[in-house]
C-alpha positions in Angstrom: 0.1 0.1 0.0 1.4 3.4 -1.0 0.7 6.6 0.9 0.9 10.1 -0.6 2.3 12.9 1.6 1.9 16.3 0.7 3.9 19.0 2.2 3.2 22.5 2.4 3.6 24.2 -1.0 3.5 21.1 -2.9 -0.3 20.7 -2.7 -0.6 23.3 -5.5 1.1 21.1 -8.0 -2.1 18.5 -7.7 -4.8 19.7 -10.2 -8.0 18.4 -10.4 -9.9 17.5 -13.8 -13.2 19.2 -13.3 -15.8 19.6 -16.1 -18.4 22.3 -15.8 -21.7 20.9 -16.9 -24.0 23.8 -16.1 -23.2 27.2 -14.8 -25.9 30.0 -13.7 -24.0 33.4 -13.6 -25.8 36.2 -11.5 -24.8 39.7 -11.9 -25.8 42.8 -10.0 -25.1 46.4 -11.0 -24.7 49.8 -9.2 -24.2 53.4 -10.3 -21.0 54.8 -8.9 -22.5 57.5 -6.9 -21.3 58.3 -3.4 -25.0 59.2 -2.2 -27.7 56.4 -2.0 -30.6 58.4 -3.4 -31.5 61.4 -5.5 -31.7 64.6 -3.7 -34.8 65.7 -5.5 -37.3 62.6 -5.5 -35.4 60.7 -2.6 -35.5 57.5 -4.9 -32.4 55.4 -4.8 -30.2 55.4 -7.8 -30.6 51.9 -8.5 -34.3 52.4 -8.9 -35.7 54.7 -11.5 -37.1 58.2 -11.0 -40.7 58.8 -10.6 -41.0 59.5 -14.5 -39.4 56.2 -15.5 -40.7 52.7 -15.7 -37.5 50.8 -15.5 -33.9 51.7 -14.0 -31.0 51.6 -16.3 -29.2 53.9 -18.9 -32.4 55.8 -19.5 -32.1 57.6 -16.5 -28.8 58.1 -15.5 -27.5 60.0 -12.4 -25.9 63.5 -13.3 -23.3 65.3 -11.0 -22.9 68.8 -10.6 -19.5 70.6 -10.1 -20.7 70.9 -6.5 -20.7 66.8 -6.6 -24.1 66.4 -5.6 -26.0 63.8 -7.9 -29.5 63.6 -9.1 -31.5 61.4 -11.4 -31.2 63.2 -14.9 -34.8 63.5 -15.3 -35.4 64.9 -11.8 -32.7 67.4 -12.5 -33.9 68.5 -15.8 -37.3 69.3 -14.2 -35.7 71.4 -11.5 -33.7 73.3 -13.9 -36.5 74.0 -16.3 -38.8 75.2 -13.4 -36.2 77.9 -12.7 -36.0 79.3 -16.2 -36.4 83.0 -15.2 -34.1 82.3 -12.1 -30.6 81.6 -11.5 -30.4 77.6 -12.0 -28.8 76.3 -8.8 -28.1 73.1 -7.1 -31.2 71.8 -5.2 -28.9 71.0 -2.4 -26.5 73.5 -1.8 -27.9 76.3 -4.0 -24.5 76.8 -5.8 -24.9 77.9 -9.6 -25.5 74.7 -11.5 -22.6 73.4 -13.5 -22.5 69.9 -14.9 -19.4 68.2 -13.7 -16.9 67.4 -16.4 
């Protein structure tokens, strides 16, 4: 009868032959935003704004030079409502400029 003694470091030399018969991949996504929710509608960025039916590229977050983030549709409504006034960030009231 033979015995195999595996010492530390030698274990990696042994490789198993494995055949994958089925694989079910699962993925999640998240916008790269420091804040958890839109400062206007208060919905999470992973969800869609009140005007959209599905989250995703159709309703991305937008950032201001002040670093605040909002759903694109929420911010556009906010800025349109201020046409005759100075356009400013809804959170900090700085002049609104899109972040480059």
